[in-house]
N, C-alpha and C positions, 0 to 999 in steps of 0.2 A: 244429589244422592250423598248421604253421609257415609264416610269411610268407616269400616269396622274398627272398633276400639279394642286394642290388645288388653288382656287382663292385667291388672296391676302385678308388678313383680315382687314376690317375696324375697327376702334376703337371708342367706346363710353364709357361713364361712366357706364350706366346701360342698359341692354336689358330687355324689357318687353315681355313676351310670353302671348298673348291673349289680344284682344281689346274689351273685355266686359266692363261693367261699372267699375269693380274693376281694371282691367289693365289700362284702360284709365285714371282713377283717379290717379293711381300710377304714370303714365307717366306725367300727368299734374302737379302734386305736385313736382316731381323730377325736371322738367324744371323750376318751380318757385324757387327751391333751387339753380338754376344756373348750373345744371348738364345736360349733353347731354344724349339723350335716342334714342333707336331704338325699335320700336314696331312691332312684327310679329303677324299676325292674320291668322289662318288656313282657315277660310271661306272667302266668297266674300263680306261680309258686316261686319260692326262693330256693337257692342252692346251685343253680347253673348245672354244672356237670357232676354234682352230687345230688342224688335223689333216692327215694326209698318207697317201699310198699310192703304189704303183708300178703303172704300166700299161705292159705290154710292156717292162719294165725301165727305164722312165722315171719319175723322181720327179715327182709333182704335189701341189700344195697344195690340199686340199679346203676349207679355211677361209680365214682371213686370209692374204693373199699378198703384197701390194705395200707398198713404203715409198717415201718421197720426202723432199724438202727440208723441214726444220723438224721432222721426226719424230726428234728427236735422242735421246730416251730409249730407244726400242726399238733404234735403231741402236747406241747405246752398250752396251746389254745384249748385243746380238748380238756386238759386238766383244769384250766381256768373256768370253763363253763360246766364242768362236772360230768363229762362223758368218759366212761371208763374203757379199758381195752382188754382183750383176751387173745391168747395165742391161736393162730391158725392151726387146725388139726393136721398133724403130719406123721402120726405114729404108723408104723408098718411100711410096706413097700409101695412104690409108685408103679404105674403101669403104662406101657406104650404099645400102640398099634402101628406097626411099621412094616411096610412092604408086604402087607397081607397077613402078618403074624403078630400075635399078642404076647408080650413079655412083661415080666415083673423086674423091677430094678430099684436100687437105692441111690440117693444123691441127686444132683442136678443134671448131670450129663447122662443120657440114657445109653444103653448098649446098642450100638449101631454097627456091630461087626468090625471089620478091618478099618472102617472109617473113623473109629474112635480117636485114634491119634491125630488124624487130620482135623477133627472137631476141636481138639485141644490146641492145635497149631493156629487155627483161625481165631479162636478166642484170645489167645495170648497176643497175636498180632494186632487184633482190633484194640485190645486194652493198651498195648504199647503206643499205637498211633493216637489213641484217644488222649493219652497224657500229654501229647504235644499241642493240643488245642486248648487255649486258655479259657477257663470258665467265665462266661459272660462276655467274651470277646472272640468268638470263633474266627472272625475275618482277619484277625491278627496272627493266626497260626502260620508257621512255616509252610510254604506251598499251599496256602489256603485256596487260591484260585484253582489249582489243579485238583485238590480234594473236592472242591465244590462242583467242579465240572463233571464229576463222575458220580454215578449212583452207587449205592451199596451193592446192588446186584451185579453191576458191571465189575466192580472191584473184586467180588467173590469169584467171578469167572476168570478175571485176569490173574488172580492169585492161585488159580487152579484148585479151588476148593472142591472137595468131593461132592457128589450129589447129596449125600447125607448131611454134610456140613451146610450146604446151601439150603436144604429143606429145613434144617433146625433153625438157621438164622431167619428164614422166612416166617417161621412160627413166632419168633421173637419180634420181628418187624410188625406182623399183624397185631400182636398183643400190645406192643409199645406205641406204635404210631397209627395203627389202623390202615396200613398200606402194605404193598408188596415191596421187596428190596429194590426193584428197578424204579420205584416211584419216589424214593427218598434220597436226598443229597447225602453223599458219603460224609462230607464235612459236618452236616447237621447230625448224622448218626454218631459220629465220633465225639462231637461236643456233648451230645446227650449222654453218651456212655461215661464220659469223664466227669460231668457234673453230678452223676448218680453214683460215683465211686467205683465204677467198673462194671463189667457185665455180670459178674457173680452177685454183687450188691444189688444190681438192678433186677435180676431175674430170680434169685434164690428165695426160698421160704424161710428156713432156719437161718438167721443171721442176715437176711436180705429184706428187700422192700415188701415182701408178702408175709412177713413174720406174724403180724397181728391184725385183728379186726377191732372195731369199736363196738362195745357191748350194746349201746343203744343205736348204733349205726352212724356212719359219717354224716348223713344228712341231719342228724340231730344237732350237730355242732352249728350248722347253718340256721336251723330253726330257733335255737336258743339265742344266737346273735340277733336274729330278726325280731324275736319277741322283745328284746331290750330296746330296739329302735322305736317301737310303738308307731306313732303317727308320722315319724320321720321317714318311714318306708312306704312307698306307693307301688302296688303291683299293677299289672296290665297297663303299663305306662311307658311304651317305647320312647326313648329320647329321639327327637327328630332333628334338632339343630343345636349346635353349640357355637355361639358367637363371642369372639374375644372383643373386649371393650377397652383395652389398654390397661386399666387398673382392675379388671375382673373379667368375668364371663357371664353370659346370659344363656341359660339352658332352657330349651323348649321341649316339653313332653305333653302330648295331647293338647289340652286347652290351658295349660299352666306354663308360666314363665318364672324361673327362679334365677336370681342373681347371686353370684358368689365370688370369692377371691380366687378360687381355683376349682378345677373339676378333675375327678379321677375317673377315667374310662376303663372299666374292668370287664371287657367283653373279649371273646376270641378275636385274634387278628383279622380274620376274614369278615367279621361282622362290623368292623369299624367303618366299612364303606357304606353302611346303611344310615350313617349319621351325616348330615350336612354340616360342614365346618365353615365358618366365616371369620376371617379369610380362609381360603382353602388350605388344606395341609400341604406342606412341601411335597414335590413330586415323588420323592423316594418313599415317604410315609404312605402316600396314597397307593403307590404301586405295590408296596409290601402287602397291603390288605388283599390284593389280587393274587399275589404269588405265594402266599402262605396259607393254603387251604387246610381245612380240618381233615383228619383221617376219617375212616368209616369203621366203627367198631360197635358191635352189639353184644349184649350179655343175656344169658338165658339161665333161669333157675328151675330146677325140678325138686319137688318136695316129696318125701317118702315117709311111710310109717316109721321106719327105722333106718339108720345108716348101715344098710346091709353089707356094704363093701368092707366095713370094719370087721365084720365076722370073718372075712377072708384075709384079715391082716393087711388090708390095703388102706393107703392114706387118703384116697379120693383124688389124689393128684395124678393126672394123666396127660399124655401127649398122643397126637395122631397125625399121620401124614395125609389123611383124607378129611374132608369137611362134612358138614359145615363147622362143627366144633373141633378145635385143634388143641385146646388146653383146658384142663378142668381143675377144680379145687373142691375140697370139702368145706362148705360154708355153713355148716350146722351150728346151732347154739352151743355155748360153752358147757362142757361137762354133761351133756345130755345123751341118754341112750336112744332117744327119739324125740322129735322126728329127725330124719336125715335130709340134708340139703346138698345137692350138687350144683356147682356153678360152672358154666361153660362159656368160653369166649368165641365169638364169631366175628372175624375181621377181614379187612382187605378184600380180595376177590370173592371170598365166601360170603361176606356181608353184602356185597353188591348183588349177588345172586339171591341170597336167602331173604334179604329185607323186602324184596318185591313179592314174595309169596304170601298167600292167605295165611291167617293165624294158625289154622289147623294143620296146614302143611309145614309151617315153620316148626310147630311143636313136634310133629311126627319125625322130622329130620333130625332135630336136636336130640330127642329121646333115642333115636336109632344110633346116633353118635355115642351117647352115653352107654348104650347096650354093647356096642363094639368094644368098649373099654372095660365095662364092669359086669357084663353078662345080661341075660334077658330080664332079670328083675328090674333093671333100669327102665324098662318100658312101662312099668306099673306105677307111674307117678300119681300121687293123689292131688297134686297141684302143680301148676306151671305158669311162668310169666317170662316174657322177654322184653328187653328194652332196646329199641333201634335208635341209637343216638343220631344217625344220619337223617332221621325223620323229624327231629326236633327243630322247629323253625327258628328258635331264638338261641340255639346252640350250634346247629349246623354240622354236627359230626362229633368225632372224638376218637381217642381220648385227649388229643392235643393236635397242634398244627403239624403238618407233614410237608415241609417245603421240598420241592424237587430240585434236581441238579441245576446249578446256576442261580439259585435264589437266596443263598445265605450271604455270600460276600457283599453283594450290592445292598442288602436290606437288613441284615442282622442288627446293625447299629440303630435302626429306626424302631425296633420292636419296643424298647423301653425308654428311648430318649424323649424327654418332655418337649412339647411344642408350645412355647409361651407358657400359658397357665393351664395347659392340658397335660395331665400326668397319666401315664398308662399303668395298669395293673393287669392281673390275669397270670396264670401259671407260665405262659410262654415268655413272660418278661422277667422271670426269675433267673438268677445266675447260679443257683443250685437247685437240684430236684425239679427242674422245669418239666412240665408234663404230669407231675404228681400233685397230690393235695398239699404236700409240704411246700412245693413251689408256689402254689396259689396263695398260701398264707404268707410266705416270705415276700412275695410281690406286693400283697396288700399292705404289709407293714412298711415296706420301703416306700410305696406310693404315699402312705399317710405322712411319713416324714417329709417327703418332697412337697406335698400340698401344704403342710404346716409351715414350711419355710417360705413358701410363696405368700401365704396369708400374713405371716409375720412381717415380711418385707414390705407389704402394702400398708400394714397398720390400719386396716379398714375394718371398723367395727361392724358386725353383722346385725341386721335388724330382723332377727329370725322370728318367725311366727310359729315355729315348731316347739312343742313342749319339751323341756329339757329333762323331765323326769325319766330316769332309767329304770326299766322294768327288771325284776330279778332274772338272772340267767339260768333259770331252772324249768321254765314252762315253755312249751312250743306254742306258736301262734295258731289259732284254729284255722283249719283249711289250708295250712301250709304244705301238707304232704301231697304229692301227686299220686 
């Protein structure tokens, strides 16, 4: 019996695994360096944790949405491909539903009675501790082991934070990591806060990470990068095996084998374990993929004929101490009197419960949350959509990895450290703005430089069969939007 014959191996300079924002950025920069690339994406669309759709003719971002000051790499990339920005609507007062009462307020910190001073104390203490954790090297922080052994939740209790302060930090944890404070390493939380420039920078709208939207949506950046790759990008092609060959790698995806001088793996840490590496990854790298799971975060949008909350001089930004929606934003189009769009986040314990419900029940619960904040008119949505990132098989959750206590000191160094000719990308590998779109772009650019250096050191000419023509960065590939 004749043994099956493997398909001939095509050759490129670099293979990129994953067509999320980080992988697409790496491929884009590598081609600008004059290198040939091949990109494999497991799902049927590009973008990874950025995605979009239309509801009643209105564009909404289902994944990464906001950008703000200091996020210069994603802004520069958006400018490069011609995707504009507009400011998040924030005129008027915010609203909070707290302990059964609804109140209006201004600023980031809501009125929570006598606990307001304690909220400020906890924020200042977290910011101070965060500055002791070096960006990109959390395991080198003073008392790193002690900080890693404790959860954010246990630290709040040990610090005698008021119930209001604990509940507000829980809202931040669900939005930021898709988990509860007891589920996240204190060291990881502090590192995250430091590399985002502090809690205010991380959480604020005006002057913070939620200051702007992209006019065409964040997903459009990915679509335009993908369009330029042309036939170098293959969808519905999960990479099954990466074999190192001494002077290169052999990457197997479906029925195709591609050789290269280096490979950039741009998938969430937990999904690295779905790829067979030969030889096997060092133990710490393999264990990290098991110990750095994705959080659970969902987003819900309701569309209305008009942004009725603006008539009440409300900004559309709200907080709630009950679920399933615990934070909201006005996500309507720029400068329009209609339609109105409310965005709500459902994360952590609320996502675990709500994600399992039938679509009609999820809609009813989300609109009820909106009505608690903005009145009964919020029940009269003309359109609705939600995105359950925990149900995405090739994403696994979101918005980013949420390592628990004891998982940072042993494994943080493996998140971005290359293994031979395997280079890692993805927002978790960034040393600034990790977990954000800017971190994804930074990581892709850094990975492109590392891969270029590996290819240059090998001096191995690629026998690429991929067309080198670059398509204009103005048109989206057909069928790319989910």
